[in-house]
N, C-alpha and C positions, 0 to 999 in steps of 0.2 A: 221412831221414824215418822216424819210428817206425811200426812195424806193430803194432797192438794184438793181443793174444792173444784168441782166442775162448775160450769156456768149455771146450770139448773139449780144446784145446791146453793150456790152463792146468791142467786136471785131470790130463792125462797127464804134464805136466812135474812137477807136485807129486807125483804117484804115483811117478814114476821117482826123484825125489830121496829120497822116503821109503824106496823099495826099496833104494837104495844105503846109506842109514843103517841099515836093518835088517840087511843083509848084513854091514856092518862091525861092528855090535854083536854079531851072531852069531859072527863070527870072534873077536872079543875074548872072548866068553863061553866058546867052545869051547877056545881056546888058553890062557885064564886070564891074559891080559896084564894087568899091574897098571896102574892109572890113579891118579895122585895129583894132587890139586888143592891147592896150598899144602901144608899139613901133613896134609891129610885124604886117606885112601885110600878110593877108591870101591869098594864090594864088587861081586863078579861078578854077584850077583842083580839089581843095577840094570840090567846089560846084558841079562839075560833079560827083564826088564820092558820095556826099550826095544825089544827084538826084537819082542815081542808088539804093542806100541803102534804102532811104525813099520810093522810088517807089515800091520796092519789099515788104517792110513791109506794105505799104498801100494795095497792091494787096492781100497779105496774110490776112490782117485784113478784107478787104471788101469781100473776097470770102471764109472766114472760114466756113460759113454755108453750103457750098457745099461739104465739106469733110465728 
């Protein structure tokens, strides 16, 4: 039997996932790890943008219950 997520649990789960993405992108940006998709190399500045965006989304998800 499935148990549906309430809004608070969903927000926290989404916030936690975005936090993990932000930390991984931060690690990639600080270490300068190369990322290549096909023949295209993804520049490090893309990871800095991803850190900012994922960090904001994580903060919104983890603090949604305060609104």
